[in-house]
C-alpha positions, 0 to 999 in steps of 0.5 A, spaced: 767 727 322 767 727 329 776 725 330 775 722 336 770 716 334 776 715 329 781 714 334 782 707 336 784 707 344 784 700 345 789 694 344 783 690 341 780 696 337 787 697 333 789 689 332 782 690 329 783 687 321 791 686 322 794 680 320 794 676 327 797 669 328 794 663 332 798 657 336 799 652 338 799 652 347 806 648 344 809 654 341 808 658 346 812 653 352 817 652 346 818 661 349 816 659 355 810 663 354 807 666 361 805 673 361 801 676 355 799 681 351 807 677 348 811 681 342 814 675 337 818 680 332 822 677 327 826 680 321 824 679 314 828 672 314 823 670 319 828 670 325 826 671 331 829 678 334 825 681 340 821 676 345 818 680 351 812 682 355 808 688 351 806 694 355 800 697 355 801 702 350 805 698 345 801 698 339 800 706 340 805 711 335 811 711 337 810 705 342 814 699 342 813 696 336 814 702 332 821 703 335 821 695 335 820 696 327 826 701 326 831 697 330 830 691 326 829 695 320 837 699 322 840 692 324 838 687 320 835 690 314 832 687 309 837 685 303 
C-alpha cells in the first residue's frame, strides 16, 4: 500500500469517523465563540479546561490536541 494513501492530510479527513458533538447556536453564544475551528477540552469530570481557537495543524501528531490532552491528564488526572 502506498503510504501517501494511508495518511489523512486534511483536518476534515482526520475527523472522519471520530465522535463529533453538534451544539445549538446558544452553546456557541455561551462561550462567545466567534472564531472556528474551536477547541473545547474537558477533564474526565467534564470541567472545561481549555477553550481556544485551533491552529491549522492542531490535529497533527504532536499538535495542539495532543499537547492539550497530555496537559489535562498530567494536571487533572483521573481518580
